Phi, psi and omega in degrees: 000126180271127177202158173245136174232121175270153175203163174105359175290175178160194182256123179223148180285157177306137185088346181280186184228158176213150170237116182265148177241148177225104180259132181256145173224148178086354172198163182261138184282350187306331189253015181243143166281139181241133180233152168252140176236166172216155174220117177271159184298132177079005185242156174287154180293143178221147179288147184244310189195161183210145170231132183278160172270342187288317183216010178074017180296148183238148183218147186222148166293149178307323187291342184242351183304129180092345180245326180256148174226130176256143179207164181228142173242090186293335178294330175262003184052042192220142171241145182242159171225111177269119184247114179244167178051044183302146181234154179305331179285355165283352180299122184185170162272130182255131184238144163255156179216147178245136179240126180285069181206143187287337185243152170272155178258092190068231184255018177223148172297138184291314185220080182301134176264339173223148178232150168275178184266354175098150173224138188276136171236125182234122180251110184202148177262000000 
């Protein structure tokens, strides 16, 4: 069964940190560009970050640049999103997506083949 499973979400105070994980099963992430998206209540889904499979290049939306770091561990078939200096406006459901393409299109994968079910991140005092 092919699936992506996100984990690591939760409630954190402003200025805090979380690390999200995106674990793949049924396929190997080595050949996929992997992206993180988020969707806040009442808003459209937006891209957050992407990591290519070709050379591990990373890309970020301006809103998270300098605070979030995307990385991949192909041995564990997992991609991570380290989120630091979290703000209330980062509150959203975060999704990972896999595109069978070596490259990102800006800071998002162009045509994801697989999506995870999402994990909730809430930043509040």
